[in-house]
C-alpha positions in Angstrom: -15.3 -68.3 -87.5 -13.8 -69.8 -84.4 -12.5 -73.4 -84.6 -14.1 -76.2 -82.7 -10.8 -76.8 -80.7 -10.7 -73.1 -79.7 -14.4 -73.2 -78.7 -13.8 -76.4 -76.7 -10.9 -74.8 -74.8 -12.9 -71.6 -74.2 -15.9 -73.6 -73.0 -13.7 -75.3 -70.4 -12.4 -71.9 -69.2 -15.9 -70.5 -68.9 -17.0 -73.6 -66.9 -14.1 -73.1 -64.5 -14.9 -69.4 -64.2 -18.5 -70.2 -63.3 -17.4 -72.8 -60.7 -14.9 -70.4 -59.2 -17.6 -67.7 -59.1 -20.0 -70.1 -57.2 -17.3 -71.0 -54.7 -16.3 -67.4 -54.2 -19.9 -66.2 -53.6 -20.3 -68.6 -50.7 -17.3 -67.3 -48.8 -17.8 -64.7 -46.2 -14.9 -62.3 -46.1 -14.5 -59.9 -43.2 -11.8 -57.4 -43.4 -10.9 -54.4 -41.3 -8.6 -51.9 -42.9 -6.6 -49.3 -41.0 -5.1 -46.4 -42.9 -2.1 -44.8 -41.6 -2.2 -41.2 -42.8 1.3 -40.1 -41.9 3.3 -39.6 -45.0 0.3 -39.6 -47.3 0.9 -36.2 -48.7 4.5 -37.2 -49.6 3.3 -40.4 -51.2 0.7 -38.6 -53.3 3.3 -36.1 -54.4 5.4 -38.9 -55.8 2.5 -40.1 -58.1 3.5 -39.8 -61.7 2.3 -36.5 -63.2 1.6 -38.0 -66.6 -2.1 -38.7 -66.9 -3.4 -41.9 -68.4 -4.5 -40.2 -71.6 -1.0 -38.8 -72.1 0.5 -42.2 -71.3 -1.7 -44.0 -73.8 -0.9 -41.5 -76.6 2.8 -41.8 -75.8 2.6 -45.6 -75.6 0.9 -45.7 -79.1 3.6 -43.3 -80.4 6.4 -45.4 -79.0 5.0 -48.5 -80.6 4.7 -46.7 -83.9 0.9 -47.3 -83.9 -1.3 -45.0 -85.9 -4.0 -43.9 -83.4 -6.7 -43.9 -86.2 -5.9 -47.4 -87.2 -5.9 -48.5 -83.5 -9.3 -47.1 -82.8 -10.7 -48.6 -86.0 -9.3 -52.1 -85.1 -10.8 -51.6 -81.6 -14.2 -50.8 -83.2 -14.3 -47.4 -81.6 -15.4 -44.1 -83.2 -13.2 -41.1 -83.7 -14.7 -39.4 -80.7 -12.6 -41.7 -78.6 -9.4 -40.3 -80.1 -10.7 -36.7 -79.7 -11.4 -37.3 -76.0 -8.0 -38.8 -75.5 -6.3 -35.8 -77.1 -8.4 -33.0 -75.7 -9.1 -34.2 -72.1 -5.9 -35.0 -70.4 -7.8 -36.4 -67.4 -9.8 -38.8 -69.6 -9.5 -42.4 -68.5 -11.4 -44.9 -70.7 -13.6 -47.6 -69.2 -12.1 -51.0 -68.8 -14.0 -52.5 -71.7 -12.7 -49.7 -74.0 -9.2 -50.3 -72.8 -9.5 -54.0 -73.5 -10.7 -53.2 -77.0 -7.7 -50.8 -77.4 -5.4 -53.5 -76.3 -6.8 -55.8 -79.1 -6.5 -52.8 -81.5 -2.8 -52.4 -80.5 -2.3 -56.2 -80.9 -0.7 -56.5 -77.5 0.5 -59.6 -75.8 -1.3 -60.7 -72.6 1.5 -59.2 -70.4 1.3 -55.9 -72.3 -2.5 -55.8 -72.0 -2.4 -56.6 -68.3 0.2 -53.7 -67.9 -2.0 -51.3 -69.8 -5.0 -52.2 -67.7 -3.0 -52.0 -64.5 -1.7 -48.5 -65.5 -5.4 -47.4 -65.6 -6.2 -49.1 -62.3 -8.0 -52.2 -63.8 -7.2 -55.9 -64.1 -8.6 -59.1 -65.5 -10.9 -60.8 -63.1 -10.9 -64.6 -62.9 -14.6 -64.3 -61.9 -15.8 -62.2 -64.9 -16.6 -64.3 -67.9 -15.9 -61.4 -70.3 -12.4 -61.0 -68.8 -11.8 -64.7 -69.0 -12.7 -64.7 -72.7 -10.6 -61.6 -73.5 -7.6 -63.0 -71.6 -8.0 -66.3 -73.5 -7.8 -64.5 -76.8 -4.7 -62.6 -75.7 -3.1 -65.9 -74.7 -4.0 -67.4 -78.1 -2.5 -64.3 -79.8 -5.8 -63.6 -81.6 -6.5 -59.9 -81.9 -9.4 -60.0 -84.4 -12.1 -58.1 -82.5 -14.8 -59.8 -84.7 -13.8 -63.2 -83.3 -13.5 -61.9 -79.8 -16.9 -60.4 -80.0 -18.3 -63.6 -81.5 -17.1 -65.5 -78.4 -18.4 -62.7 -76.0 -21.8 -62.9 -77.7 -21.9 -66.7 -77.4 -21.6 -66.4 -73.6 -24.1 -63.5 -73.3 -21.4 -61.0 -72.5 -21.2 -57.4 -73.7 -19.1 -57.0 -76.8 -16.1 -54.8 -77.1 -15.9 -51.5 -79.0 -18.6 -49.3 -80.4 
């Protein structure tokens, strides 16, 4: 059960998120992007050959984390681990990665780095992201408590 102090702090963060979202939605952003293709082939060749699935398995191994325990703490089923091991191009969805970050008991910086490695990031305009980030900041990795807060604010819960 979440403490009143924790819920008060989370309520404040969600209110700020909602205000930011309203302000952002009224802005009109026009952007023209030009892509310079010269040198693109060379840059793509420099991209790390290790896939995200391989990276995640190596990352867990380097941390001494048992993948079975991680997916259980992340409330995922064993099919996740099977996909990770058999499909080298498998890249989990953002919500799955956040659940894994909680299962690995990562710090906020480590969770942000893991998401970044997969091409994701925490959005200040997404309530579920604000909630997850809040729990990483508080060093609370219990997915039951995180999901309780997500449910409280009508967000999709993490894990299976």
